[in-house]
N, C-alpha and C positions, 0 to 999 in steps of 0.2 A: 536352458529355460528353467531347470529345476532351481538353479541359484536365484534367478529372478523371482520365481514363485514363493521361495523361502522368505526373500527380503519383504515381498508383498505381504505374506502372512504375518511377519513380525511387525510390520508397519500397521496393519489393520488391527491386530490385537492390542498394541500399545496405545492406539489412538493418537499417534504422532502427528498426524496431519490436521488436527483440529484448528490449529492457528499458526501457520507458518509465516515468518516475516518475508515480505518481498518489498520492492523498491519503489514503485510508482503505480498510479492507478491502473489496474487490470494488467500489470506487466507480465504477470505469469499466466493470465487468463486469455491471451490472444494468440494462442498457438493452433495450428491445424488439428492438433490432438483434441480439441474441445468441442467438436461438432458431436454432441452427446445424443444419444438415442432417447429423446424425450417426447416422442409423439404420442398422442392419445392421452387418456386419463392416467394419472399415476396410480399404479397398482402395487400393493405390498407383497413381495414374494415371500413364500413360506420359508421357514428356517431350513427345511430339508432342501428345497430347491437351491437355496443360497449356499448351503454346504456342498451340494453336488457341484455347483459352479466353481467353488474354491478348488475342488478336486480336479475338475476338468482343466483349470488353468495349468496344474502341475503336469497334466498328461499330454499337453500340447507339444507336438513334434517340432513346430516352427516357432521361434521367437516372434510375437506379433508386431514387435517394434516400438519405438518410443511413443508414437502418437497413440496407439492403443493402450499402452501402459498407463499414459496420462488420463485417458478416459476411465480406466478402471480405478485409479486413484480418486478421481473425482466423484464417480458413481458410488463408490463404497462409502463415502463420507455422508451421503444423503440417505437418511432413513427411508424416505418414499421412493428412492431410486434403486432398491435392491432388485425390483422386477426388471429394471433396465440393465443392471449388472448381469443378471442371469441371461437376458436375452442376448447381450453383447457376447458373453462367453460362448453361448450356444452358436451364435453366427460365426465365431472363430473357428469352432470345432467343424462347422459344416462347410465353411468356405475360407479362403485366404484373403477374400476381398468383401468384408462385411458392408452391408448397406446401412448408412448412419443418417438419421434425419434429426431435425431440431424442432422444437416447439417455440414460437415466438416469445422473446423475453418478456414482452408486455403482458403476456397471459399468466406470468409467474408473480407469486406473492413478493412484494417488495419488503425490505426490513423496516421496522417501525422508526418513528422519529426520535424515540427515547435514546437511540445511540449517540445523539448529539443534544447536549443541554445548553441552552442560551439564556443568560441571566444579565440583568442590568441593575446596578446598585452603586451608590457613592461615585457616580460619574464614570464607572467602568462597566463595559459590556464584556462579559467572559463567555467564551465558546469552549465547552468542555467536551472532549471525546469520552463517551460514557459506555464503553464496553470493557470494564476491567477484567471480566472473566476470560476475554479474548485478547488481553494486553493492548486493548484499544486498537486492534486491527481494523483498517478502514474497508468498508463495503462499498461497492459502486455507488449506492445511494447516498452514503455519507459524504462523498465527494460533491454531489449535487447539493446536499444540504449545507455543507460548509460554504459553498459558493453563495447560496442564498442568505446564509447567516452574515457573511462579510458584506454583502450588498446592503442588508438591512442595517448593520452596524455602522456602515459609512454615512447613513443619513439619520441615524437617532441622536439623541441629545447628549450621549456619552462623550467624554473627553479623550478617552484611550480605549483600545480594544486588546483583550488578552485571549491567547490560545493555550489550553493546557489539557492535561489528561486526568482522569479518575482512576485511582488505584495505584499499582506499583509501577506501571509503565506510562510513559508519555505516549508512544505510539509504536507499534511493532510492524507497521508497514501495511501491506495490502492483505485482505483476508482471503483465504484459499476458496471459500465458497463462491467467490467471483468466477471460478471455473465454470460454473453451470449457466452463467448468464450469457447465453449465446443468441444473437439476433438472427432473424430469418435469412439474412445474407451471408451467414456463416463467419469464418474467422477473418476473412478479408474485410468485411464489414465491420467486425469487432475491432480490428486494428485500426481502421480508419476513424471509427467513432471514439475509440479509446484515445487516439492522438488529439482528437478535437476536445475531448474532456480534459485531458491533462493540460492542453494549451490554455483552455478557459480557466481551469483551476488556478494555474500559476499566474495568469494574467490578473486575477483578482488580488493577488498579494502585491504584484507590481504596482497596481493602480490604487491600492487602498490609501485614502487621504489622511487618516489619523495616526497618531503613533500606535504602533503595532507591536505587542510584547509577547514573546514565547516564554511561558513558565514551565520549564522542562522538569517534570516532577519524577522522571525515571528514565530507563533506557529508550533510546529513539533509533529508528531504523528507516532507511529508504528516503522517500520523499518527505517524511517528517523532518529529515535532517537537511536535505538539500534546499528546502525553501527557507531555512533559517537565515540564509545571506539576504533575504528580502524583508527580514523583521528589522525594527529599529533598535530593539533591546532583546537580549536572550539571557534570562536568569536560569540557572540550573542547580539542582541538588547535587551534592558531592558523589552521589551513588549512580548519577546519570552516565550513560555511555552513548557514542555517537558512531553509527555504522552504515556504510553505503556499499553493500556488496554487489555492485553492478556486474563486474566481470565474472564473479562466481556464478551469476545467472545469464551470462552471455549478452548482457545488455549495456547500455551507455547512461551517462549522467543526465539528469533532468533537473527541473526547478531553477533554471539559470545558474546552477552550480558550476557548470563548465566555465563560466565567467566570473561569478561571485567568490568562489572559493580560491582560485589562483590570486585574485585581487586581495582577499582577506589575509590568506595565510602563505602566499608565495606559491609558485608553479610546483616546486618539488614536494612540499607538504600536501599540496592539493592532489598531486599525482598519486602519493602514497595512499590517500584516502579514496579518491574517485576511481582510480585504475587498479590498484592492488588491494583495495578493501580494507585498509588498516583500520581498526576500531579505536576510537580515541576515548580516553577517560574524560570526565568533566574538566579536571585540571588541565589536561593537555589541550582540549578544545578552547579553553580560556586563554591559555598562553599563546595559542595560535590566532586568537582573535574571533573565533567563530561564536564564543560565549562571552557575554559581557562581564558577568560575575558568577562565582560559584559560592553556594551557602552550605553549611552542615545540614544534613538531612533533618537532624532533630529540631532545628529552628528554622527550616527552609520556608514553609508556609507563612509562618508569623512575620518573618523579616520581610520577605517579598511583598506581601499585601499591605504591610504598614507603608513601605516606600511607594507602592503603586497608588494607594489612596492619597498620599501627599501629592504625587504627580498629577493626579486626577483634578486637583484643586487649582491647578494652573490655568491661566486664560486659554481656553480651548482653541479659539481662532488664532491666537499667536502660535500655538503648537502646530496647527495644520499649515499654516503659511510657512513657518520654519522648515517643516518637513518638505514642503513643496520646493523651497529653494534648494534643500540639500539634494533631493532626488530627481528633480525634473530633468536636469541635464542628461540623465542616463536612462530615462523611461523608454525612449524610442528604441535604444540599443537592447535594453532587457527584453522588450517585446519581440524583436527580431531573433535574439538568441533563443528565446522560449519557443518560438515558431520552428527554428531550425532543430532544436533538440527533440521536440515532438515528432517531427518528420523523420529523424533518424531512428528514434525509438519504434515507430510504426514499422519500419523495415526490419529492425532488430526482432521484434515480437514474432515476425513471420519466418525467421531464418531457422535453418536446421541447427546451427550452432547454438542458438538461444534455447531451442527445445531440448537438445541433447544436455545442455548445462543444467536445465531444471530437472530433468530426469535423474542426472547424477546427483544433484542436491537432494532430491527426495529420497534416493536410495541410501545416501549417507545418513540422513534423518532416521531411516528405517532401522539402522544398526545401534542407534542409541538406546 
């Protein structure tokens, strides 16, 4: 247990858990470990209480197991949850079977809409992930907001729609703060609702009627990569990378990538990426067909937007009809694949293997 406590202490001191990339909506957040003690009003623990709790962890004679370790990781990162951390450690010291309750997620403050910026100009609707300090990691609310933004863009007067990121990253995956968003029904309900959210999110990309362009301004991780197979064009800066570490986290592909990636790059290259987690450079992704074109970072924004503005002047109805002709034959199949991938992931999120892989992943981060 002492070794685990040491790794936890280093992790807490370094702040390494502030924004870890994960692969799909709530994929790390749907484990049995996440039934956090959040009942009653949030109370701020004193510094002395918190330090005593840290010392108690080191003195535990029995390893509390992966589930409780994940609770401790999540509680530590919340400033208002230190009281909960203290209570959880106290319960571990008093009993090997701590009683854990949850506060309904609806009672908690949701992230603001400023995490997503939607603009419309020159015939282009642009959806920008706007959390540069968190590498544009996606919160649960952002998934809902993106769905709403795509639905609105499908009906507005723009000719094309663009998804991009603000700052150095395109998107680093799912935000770790989703750990705390546990519904009254616990992790089983979390897994079920998460699978529905994932399916609905990907369905929006499958059904989007206008030309959809990804402007990948930096590294991309997880679902921000897998859904690229559903875009019509993908432009990337030469410093972008593309990473889908599913197996590292005990999980499986999503975003229809189990179908689109083998179709785009061939089965063996897709397996390297989706099963073995190979990270591709922008040039490699372009060579394999996932990216349409790569631009020098110094001229990326200028070149891409000049081209997009020219495209936006093309007859919009002609572009929509052309996309419909190209994509309609596969829509039904893509929806079926998306539903199957979401069901498989729901089972994965509740598996011991997945939880163990996540704990291992976080422990390795603690050593950095």
